[in-house]
C-alpha positions in Angstrom: 0.0 0.0 -0.1 1.6 3.4 -1.0 1.2 6.1 1.7 2.5 9.1 -0.3 5.9 10.2 -1.5 7.0 11.0 2.3 6.0 8.1 3.8 6.5 5.6 1.1 4.9 1.9 0.8 3.1 0.6 4.3 5.9 -1.8 5.1 8.7 0.5 4.7 6.6 3.3 7.0 5.9 0.4 9.6 9.9 0.0 9.7 10.6 3.5 10.1 8.0 3.7 12.9 10.0 0.9 14.7 13.3 2.7 14.2 11.8 5.7 15.7 10.4 3.9 18.7 13.2 1.7 19.7 16.2 3.6 18.5 18.1 6.8 19.6 17.5 10.4 18.8 20.7 12.1 17.8 22.0 15.1 16.4 23.6 15.1 13.3 27.0 15.9 14.9 26.3 13.0 17.2 26.1 10.5 14.8 28.2 12.1 12.0 30.2 8.9 11.6 26.9 6.7 10.7 25.6 9.5 8.2 25.4 8.3 4.4 23.3 9.0 1.4 19.5 8.1 1.8 17.1 6.5 -0.6 13.9 7.6 -2.1 10.7 5.9 -0.9 9.7 4.1 -4.1 12.5 2.5 -5.1 16.6 2.3 -4.5 18.7 0.8 -7.1 20.9 3.4 -8.2 18.3 6.2 -7.8 20.1 7.9 -5.0 23.1 8.5 -7.1 21.2 10.4 -9.8 19.6 12.5 -7.5 22.9 13.7 -5.6 24.6 14.1 -9.1 21.7 16.3 -10.1 21.2 18.2 -6.5 24.9 19.0 -6.2 26.3 19.3 -9.5 28.6 16.3 -9.0 29.9 14.1 -11.7 29.3 10.2 -11.7 31.9 8.0 -13.4 31.5 4.4 -13.6 33.7 1.2 -14.5 37.0 3.0 -15.3 40.0 0.5 -15.5 41.5 0.8 -11.9 38.4 1.9 -10.0 38.3 0.3 -6.5 36.7 0.2 -3.3 39.3 2.0 -1.6 41.5 4.8 -3.1 44.1 3.2 -0.8 44.0 0.3 1.8 46.4 2.6 4.0 42.6 4.1 4.7 41.9 1.7 7.0 45.0 2.3 9.1 46.3 -1.1 9.7 49.5 -1.4 12.2 52.8 -2.0 10.7 53.0 -5.4 11.5 49.6 -5.9 9.9 50.5 -4.0 6.7 53.7 -6.7 6.5 51.7 -9.6 7.1 48.6 -8.7 4.5 48.8 -10.4 1.5 49.5 -8.0 -1.6 46.8 -9.6 -4.0 44.4 -8.5 -1.3 45.4 -5.1 -1.4 45.4 -4.9 -5.1 41.8 -6.4 -5.1 40.6 -3.6 -2.9 42.4 -0.9 -4.7 41.5 -2.0 -8.3 38.2 -3.9 -7.7 36.5 -3.4 -11.3 40.0 -5.2 -12.9 38.4 -8.3 -11.6 35.9 -10.9 -12.8 33.8 -12.7 -10.1 32.4 -16.3 -9.9 29.7 -16.6 -7.0 28.0 -19.2 -5.3 25.4 -19.2 -2.1 24.0 -21.6 0.3 21.0 -20.6 2.6 20.4 -22.5 6.2 17.2 -24.5 5.5 15.3 -22.9 8.2 16.0 -19.4 7.6 14.9 -19.8 3.8 11.4 -18.7 4.2 12.6 -15.6 6.0 14.9 -14.8 3.1 11.8 -15.6 0.7 9.5 -13.3 2.9 12.2 -10.7 2.8 12.5 -10.7 -0.9 8.8 -10.4 -1.3 8.2 -7.5 1.1 11.3 -5.4 0.5 14.2 -6.5 -1.6 12.8 -6.9 -5.3 10.4 -3.8 -5.1 13.3 -1.6 -3.6 15.9 -3.3 -6.0 18.3 -3.2 -2.9 19.5 -6.4 -0.7 18.2 -9.2 -3.2 20.1 -12.2 -1.3 19.8 -14.8 -3.8 17.3 -17.4 -2.8 18.5 -20.4 -5.2 21.9 -21.9 -5.8 21.1 -21.6 -9.4 20.2 -17.5 -9.1 24.2 -17.0 -8.1 25.8 -19.7 -10.3 24.8 -17.7 -13.4 26.9 -15.2 -12.5 27.1 -11.5 -11.2 27.7 -8.3 -12.6 29.9 -6.1 -10.7 30.2 -2.3 -11.1 32.2 0.3 -9.5 30.8 4.1 -9.4 32.1 7.0 -8.0 31.0 10.4 -7.4 33.5 13.5 -7.8 33.2 17.0 -6.7 35.9 18.3 -9.0 38.7 15.8 -8.4 37.6 14.7 -5.0 35.9 11.3 -4.7 32.9 11.7 -2.3 31.3 8.3 -2.5 32.3 4.9 -3.8 29.8 2.3 -4.7 29.7 -1.1 -5.6 26.5 -2.1 -7.5 26.3 -5.7 -8.1 23.3 -7.3 -9.6 22.5 -11.1 -10.6 22.6 -12.0 -14.4 19.7 -14.6 -13.6 16.9 -12.1 -12.7 18.8 -8.6 -13.2 18.1 -7.9 -9.4 20.1 -5.8 -7.5 22.0 -7.9 -4.7 23.8 -4.7 -3.3 24.0 -1.0 -4.1 26.6 -0.4 -1.1 28.4 2.8 -0.4 32.2 1.9 0.7 34.0 4.2 3.1 35.7 4.3 6.3 34.8 5.9 9.7 36.0 6.9 13.0 34.0 5.1 15.7 33.4 6.8 19.0 36.0 4.9 20.7 38.4 6.7 18.0 39.4 3.5 16.0 38.9 3.3 12.1 36.7 1.2 11.0 35.2 -0.1 7.6 31.7 1.2 6.6 29.4 0.0 4.0 26.1 1.6 3.5 23.0 0.7 1.6 20.3 3.3 1.1 17.1 2.5 2.2 13.6 4.7 2.1 14.2 7.9 4.0 17.4 6.3 5.7 20.0 3.2 5.2 21.3 0.3 6.7 24.9 0.7 7.6 27.3 -2.1 8.3 30.4 -1.4 10.7 33.2 -3.7 10.3 36.4 -4.3 12.2 39.6 -5.8 10.3 41.9 -8.2 11.6 45.0 -9.3 9.3 45.8 -13.2 10.2 49.3 -14.8 10.4 48.9 -16.2 6.8 48.1 -12.8 5.3 44.2 -13.2 4.8 41.9 -10.3 5.9 39.1 -10.7 8.1 36.1 -8.0 8.5 33.7 -8.5 11.2 30.7 -6.9 12.7 30.2 -8.5 16.1 29.5 -5.8 18.4 27.1 -5.8 21.2 26.0 -2.4 21.9 25.3 1.2 20.3 29.1 2.6 19.1 30.6 -0.9 18.8 30.7 -2.9 15.3 27.6 -4.1 13.8 24.6 -3.4 12.0 22.7 -0.2 12.4 19.8 1.2 10.9 19.4 5.2 10.3 16.3 7.6 9.5 16.0 11.0 8.9 13.0 13.4 8.1 14.9 15.1 6.1 15.0 18.3 8.3 18.0 17.6 10.6 16.6 15.0 12.8 18.0 11.8 12.9 17.3 8.4 14.6 19.6 5.2 15.1 18.6 1.8 15.8 21.2 -0.8 16.5 20.5 -4.3 15.5 22.1 -6.5 18.0 21.0 -9.9 16.3 22.7 -9.5 13.0 26.4 -10.0 12.6 28.8 -10.6 9.4 31.8 -12.2 8.8 34.0 -11.8 5.7 37.1 -13.8 5.2 39.2 -12.6 2.1 42.2 -15.1 1.3 44.4 -16.9 -1.1 43.6 -20.5 -1.4 46.3 -23.2 -2.1 45.8 -23.0 -5.8 47.1 -19.6 -5.5 43.5 -18.0 -6.3 41.8 -15.0 -4.6 38.6 -16.2 -2.7 36.2 -14.6 -0.2 33.6 -16.3 2.3 30.9 -13.9 3.4 28.9 -15.5 6.1 25.3 -13.6 7.7 24.3 -14.6 11.1 21.4 -13.7 13.1 21.4 -14.4 17.0 24.6 -16.4 16.2 23.0 -18.4 14.0 24.5 -18.6 10.3 21.5 -18.1 8.0 23.6 -17.3 4.6 26.8 -18.2 3.2 28.3 -16.3 0.0 31.6 -17.5 -1.6 33.4 -15.5 -4.0 36.2 -16.2 -6.6 38.3 -13.0 -7.7 40.1 -13.3 -11.1 41.9 -10.6 -12.8 40.4 -9.8 -16.1 42.5 -10.2 -19.1 
Protein backbone atom coordinates (compact mmCIF):
# COMPACT_ATOMS: atom_id res chain seq x y z
CA UNK A 1 0.00 0.00 0.00
CA UNK A 2 1.41 3.37 -1.10
CA UNK A 3 1.15 6.11 1.56
CA UNK A 4 2.58 8.97 -0.47
CA UNK A 5 6.04 10.27 -1.35
CA UNK A 6 6.89 11.21 2.25
CA UNK A 7 6.11 7.85 3.92
CA UNK A 8 6.42 5.47 0.97
CA UNK A 9 4.96 1.98 1.16
CA UNK A 10 3.19 0.74 4.29
CA UNK A 11 5.77 -1.93 5.14
CA UNK A 12 8.62 0.59 4.82
CA UNK A 13 6.79 3.14 6.96
CA UNK A 14 6.20 0.51 9.68
CA UNK A 15 9.94 -0.19 9.74
CA UNK A 16 10.63 3.55 10.07
CA UNK A 17 8.17 3.83 12.97
CA UNK A 18 9.99 0.93 14.67
CA UNK A 19 13.35 2.69 14.29
CA UNK A 20 11.93 5.87 15.81
CA UNK A 21 10.21 4.04 18.66
CA UNK A 22 13.11 1.77 19.67
CA UNK A 23 16.20 3.67 18.52
CA UNK A 24 18.14 6.73 19.61
CA UNK A 25 17.25 10.24 18.52
CA UNK A 26 20.54 12.01 17.85
CA UNK A 27 21.84 15.20 16.36
CA UNK A 28 23.72 15.09 13.10
CA UNK A 29 26.98 15.80 14.96
CA UNK A 30 26.40 12.94 17.43
CA UNK A 31 25.95 10.38 14.67
CA UNK A 32 28.22 11.85 12.01
CA UNK A 33 30.15 8.56 11.79
CA UNK A 34 26.97 6.78 10.58
CA UNK A 35 25.58 9.35 8.16
CA UNK A 36 25.43 8.27 4.53
CA UNK A 37 23.30 9.00 1.45
CA UNK A 38 19.64 8.05 1.89
CA UNK A 39 17.18 6.49 -0.54
CA UNK A 40 13.91 7.56 -2.09
CA UNK A 41 10.66 6.05 -0.83
CA UNK A 42 9.67 4.30 -4.07
CA UNK A 43 12.78 2.49 -5.32
CA UNK A 44 16.48 2.34 -4.45
CA UNK A 45 18.62 0.69 -7.14
CA UNK A 46 20.89 3.50 -8.31
CA UNK A 47 18.27 6.28 -8.06
CA UNK A 48 19.96 7.91 -5.07
CA UNK A 49 23.10 8.39 -7.17
CA UNK A 50 21.18 10.27 -9.84
CA UNK A 51 19.58 12.44 -7.16
CA UNK A 52 22.96 13.26 -5.57
CA UNK A 53 24.53 14.17 -8.89
CA UNK A 54 21.65 16.27 -10.19
CA UNK A 55 21.01 18.08 -6.91
CA UNK A 56 24.62 19.03 -6.24
CA UNK A 57 26.20 19.25 -9.67
CA UNK A 58 28.56 16.34 -9.01
CA UNK A 59 30.05 14.03 -11.62
CA UNK A 60 29.25 10.31 -11.79
CA UNK A 61 31.86 8.02 -13.34
CA UNK A 62 31.43 4.28 -13.85
CA UNK A 63 33.65 1.24 -14.36
CA UNK A 64 36.90 2.93 -15.24
CA UNK A 65 39.97 0.65 -15.26
CA UNK A 66 41.62 0.69 -11.87
CA UNK A 67 38.51 1.78 -9.96
CA UNK A 68 38.53 0.18 -6.51
CA UNK A 69 36.42 0.08 -3.38
CA UNK A 70 39.21 2.03 -1.69
CA UNK A 71 41.58 4.61 -3.06
CA UNK A 72 44.22 3.22 -0.72
CA UNK A 73 44.09 0.30 1.68
CA UNK A 74 46.07 2.51 4.05
CA UNK A 75 42.78 4.31 4.78
CA UNK A 76 41.98 1.41 7.15
CA UNK A 77 45.00 2.34 9.30
CA UNK A 78 46.45 -1.12 9.79
CA UNK A 79 49.32 -1.48 12.20
CA UNK A 80 52.83 -1.78 10.70
CA UNK A 81 52.85 -5.50 11.56
CA UNK A 82 49.47 -6.02 9.87
CA UNK A 83 50.64 -4.15 6.78
CA UNK A 84 53.68 -6.41 6.56
CA UNK A 85 51.55 -9.57 6.86
CA UNK A 86 48.75 -8.58 4.48
CA UNK A 87 48.74 -10.53 1.22
CA UNK A 88 49.46 -7.95 -1.54
CA UNK A 89 46.80 -9.58 -3.74
CA UNK A 90 44.15 -8.53 -1.21
CA UNK A 91 45.39 -4.96 -1.18
CA UNK A 92 45.33 -4.93 -4.99
CA UNK A 93 41.77 -6.28 -5.05
CA UNK A 94 40.40 -3.53 -2.81
CA UNK A 95 42.27 -0.81 -4.67
CA UNK A 96 41.44 -2.13 -8.21
CA UNK A 97 38.13 -3.95 -7.76
CA UNK A 98 36.76 -3.26 -11.23
CA UNK A 99 39.74 -5.08 -12.75
CA UNK A 100 38.38 -8.39 -11.36
CA UNK A 101 35.86 -10.91 -12.66
CA UNK A 102 33.69 -12.74 -10.09
CA UNK A 103 32.36 -16.25 -9.74
CA UNK A 104 29.72 -16.55 -7.06
CA UNK A 105 27.93 -19.22 -4.99
CA UNK A 106 25.31 -18.99 -2.23
CA UNK A 107 23.79 -21.33 0.35
CA UNK A 108 20.92 -20.67 2.77
CA UNK A 109 20.51 -22.49 6.06
CA UNK A 110 17.24 -24.33 5.50
CA UNK A 111 15.26 -23.03 8.48
CA UNK A 112 15.98 -19.43 7.45
CA UNK A 113 14.95 -19.77 3.80
CA UNK A 114 11.28 -18.79 4.40
CA UNK A 115 12.48 -15.59 6.09
CA UNK A 116 14.71 -14.79 3.12
CA UNK A 117 11.80 -15.40 0.74
CA UNK A 118 9.56 -13.10 2.81
CA UNK A 119 12.22 -10.37 2.87
CA UNK A 120 12.47 -10.60 -0.90
CA UNK A 121 8.70 -10.43 -1.41
CA UNK A 122 8.08 -7.55 1.00
CA UNK A 123 11.14 -5.37 0.44
CA UNK A 124 14.09 -6.41 -1.72
CA UNK A 125 12.57 -6.95 -5.18
CA UNK A 126 10.40 -3.84 -4.94
CA UNK A 127 13.18 -1.60 -3.64
CA UNK A 128 15.94 -3.21 -5.76
CA UNK A 129 18.25 -3.39 -2.77
CA UNK A 130 19.66 -6.34 -0.78
CA UNK A 131 18.27 -9.04 -3.10
CA UNK A 132 20.12 -11.94 -1.51
CA UNK A 133 19.97 -14.89 -3.97
CA UNK A 134 17.36 -17.45 -2.95
CA UNK A 135 18.73 -20.34 -5.00
CA UNK A 136 22.14 -21.65 -5.91
CA UNK A 137 21.13 -21.44 -9.58
CA UNK A 138 20.48 -17.68 -9.29
CA UNK A 139 24.03 -17.21 -8.06
CA UNK A 140 25.66 -19.76 -10.39
CA UNK A 141 24.53 -17.86 -13.49
CA UNK A 142 26.89 -15.04 -12.62
CA UNK A 143 27.25 -11.60 -11.16
CA UNK A 144 27.49 -8.17 -12.76
CA UNK A 145 29.92 -6.03 -10.77
CA UNK A 146 30.05 -2.25 -11.22
CA UNK A 147 32.17 0.34 -9.44
CA UNK A 148 30.69 3.84 -9.50
CA UNK A 149 32.32 6.95 -8.08
CA UNK A 150 30.81 10.37 -7.41
CA UNK A 151 33.26 13.24 -7.83
CA UNK A 152 33.21 16.81 -6.64
CA UNK A 153 35.84 18.33 -8.92
CA UNK A 154 38.77 15.91 -8.43
CA UNK A 155 37.66 14.64 -4.99
CA UNK A 156 35.89 11.28 -4.68
CA UNK A 157 32.88 11.78 -2.39
CA UNK A 158 31.33 8.31 -2.63
CA UNK A 159 32.35 4.91 -3.97
CA UNK A 160 29.53 2.48 -4.75
CA UNK A 161 29.74 -1.25 -5.42
CA UNK A 162 26.65 -1.98 -7.51
CA UNK A 163 26.08 -5.69 -8.05
CA UNK A 164 23.30 -7.43 -9.98
CA UNK A 165 22.43 -11.07 -10.62
CA UNK A 166 22.63 -12.04 -14.29
CA UNK A 167 19.81 -14.54 -13.76
CA UNK A 168 17.13 -12.16 -12.44
CA UNK A 169 18.67 -8.71 -13.08
CA UNK A 170 17.89 -7.93 -9.44
CA UNK A 171 20.25 -5.69 -7.47
CA UNK A 172 22.03 -7.72 -4.78
CA UNK A 173 23.89 -4.81 -3.24
CA UNK A 174 23.94 -1.11 -3.95
CA UNK A 175 26.46 -0.35 -1.23
CA UNK A 176 28.56 2.72 -0.46
CA UNK A 177 32.06 1.85 0.77
CA UNK A 178 33.95 4.18 3.12
CA UNK A 179 35.88 4.29 6.35
CA UNK A 180 34.66 5.98 9.49
CA UNK A 181 36.00 6.88 12.91
CA UNK A 182 33.97 5.07 15.56
CA UNK A 183 33.14 6.69 18.92
CA UNK A 184 36.16 4.96 20.49
CA UNK A 185 38.45 6.69 17.96
CA UNK A 186 39.30 3.58 15.92
CA UNK A 187 38.99 3.40 12.13
CA UNK A 188 36.37 1.01 10.79
CA UNK A 189 35.11 -0.06 7.39
CA UNK A 190 31.59 1.26 6.75
CA UNK A 191 29.26 -0.15 4.10
CA UNK A 192 25.98 1.76 3.70
CA UNK A 193 22.89 0.56 1.84
CA UNK A 194 20.43 3.39 1.14
CA UNK A 195 16.82 2.61 2.11
CA UNK A 196 13.64 4.73 2.07
CA UNK A 197 14.34 7.87 4.17
CA UNK A 198 17.47 6.29 5.62
CA UNK A 199 20.03 3.54 5.29
CA UNK A 200 21.31 0.27 6.67
CA UNK A 201 24.93 0.65 7.79
CA UNK A 202 27.33 -2.18 8.55
CA UNK A 203 30.33 -1.12 10.64
CA UNK A 204 33.17 -3.65 10.56
CA UNK A 205 36.52 -4.12 12.25
CA UNK A 206 39.48 -5.69 10.48
CA UNK A 207 41.99 -8.40 11.33
CA UNK A 208 45.01 -9.60 9.34
CA UNK A 209 45.82 -13.25 9.94
CA UNK A 210 49.24 -14.80 10.25
CA UNK A 211 48.68 -16.24 6.76
CA UNK A 212 48.14 -12.76 5.29
CA UNK A 213 44.38 -13.18 4.90
CA UNK A 214 41.93 -10.44 5.82
CA UNK A 215 38.95 -10.80 8.15
CA UNK A 216 36.29 -8.08 8.32
CA UNK A 217 33.84 -8.59 11.17
CA UNK A 218 30.75 -6.89 12.60
CA UNK A 219 30.29 -8.51 15.99
CA UNK A 220 29.48 -5.69 18.41
CA UNK A 221 27.03 -5.84 21.31
CA UNK A 222 25.98 -2.21 21.84
CA UNK A 223 25.68 1.20 20.18
CA UNK A 224 29.13 2.45 19.21
CA UNK A 225 30.45 -1.04 18.50
CA UNK A 226 30.86 -2.72 15.15
CA UNK A 227 27.56 -4.01 13.90
CA UNK A 228 24.38 -3.36 11.96
CA UNK A 229 22.65 0.02 12.24
CA UNK A 230 19.44 1.40 10.77
CA UNK A 231 19.51 5.17 10.31
CA UNK A 232 16.46 7.31 9.57
CA UNK A 233 15.96 11.01 8.88
CA UNK A 234 13.03 13.36 8.32
CA UNK A 235 15.28 15.25 5.86
CA UNK A 236 15.04 18.32 8.14
CA UNK A 237 18.06 17.61 10.32
CA UNK A 238 16.49 15.08 12.70
CA UNK A 239 18.04 11.61 12.88
CA UNK A 240 17.23 8.31 14.55
CA UNK A 241 19.54 5.28 14.89
CA UNK A 242 18.69 1.69 15.79
CA UNK A 243 21.51 -0.73 16.60
CA UNK A 244 20.47 -4.28 15.63
CA UNK A 245 22.37 -6.57 17.98
CA UNK A 246 21.02 -9.78 16.40
CA UNK A 247 22.73 -9.21 13.00
CA UNK A 248 26.40 -10.03 12.49
CA UNK A 249 28.59 -10.46 9.39
CA UNK A 250 31.92 -12.14 8.80
CA UNK A 251 34.02 -11.75 5.63
CA UNK A 252 37.24 -13.69 5.08
CA UNK A 253 39.37 -12.76 2.04
CA UNK A 254 42.24 -15.15 1.36
CA UNK A 255 44.47 -16.83 -1.20
CA UNK A 256 43.86 -20.58 -1.37
CA UNK A 257 46.33 -23.39 -2.03
CA UNK A 258 45.80 -22.95 -5.79
CA UNK A 259 46.89 -19.29 -5.53
CA UNK A 260 43.31 -18.13 -6.23
CA UNK A 261 41.81 -15.14 -4.46
CA UNK A 262 38.64 -16.17 -2.62
CA UNK A 263 36.19 -14.69 -0.13
CA UNK A 264 33.65 -16.18 2.27
CA UNK A 265 30.83 -13.88 3.37
CA UNK A 266 28.73 -15.31 6.21
CA UNK A 267 25.65 -13.71 7.77
CA UNK A 268 24.43 -14.56 11.27
CA UNK A 269 21.16 -13.98 13.13
CA UNK A 270 21.43 -14.34 16.93
CA UNK A 271 24.64 -16.30 16.44
CA UNK A 272 23.12 -18.73 13.91
CA UNK A 273 24.51 -18.83 10.37
CA UNK A 274 21.68 -18.20 7.90
CA UNK A 275 23.48 -17.47 4.62
CA UNK A 276 26.92 -18.11 3.16
CA UNK A 277 28.15 -16.37 0.02
CA UNK A 278 31.39 -17.50 -1.61
CA UNK A 279 33.34 -15.56 -4.22
CA UNK A 280 36.23 -16.32 -6.53
CA UNK A 281 37.99 -13.17 -7.80
CA UNK A 282 40.05 -13.40 -10.97
CA UNK A 283 41.92 -10.57 -12.72
CA UNK A 284 40.42 -9.74 -16.10
CA UNK A 285 42.60 -10.37 -19.13
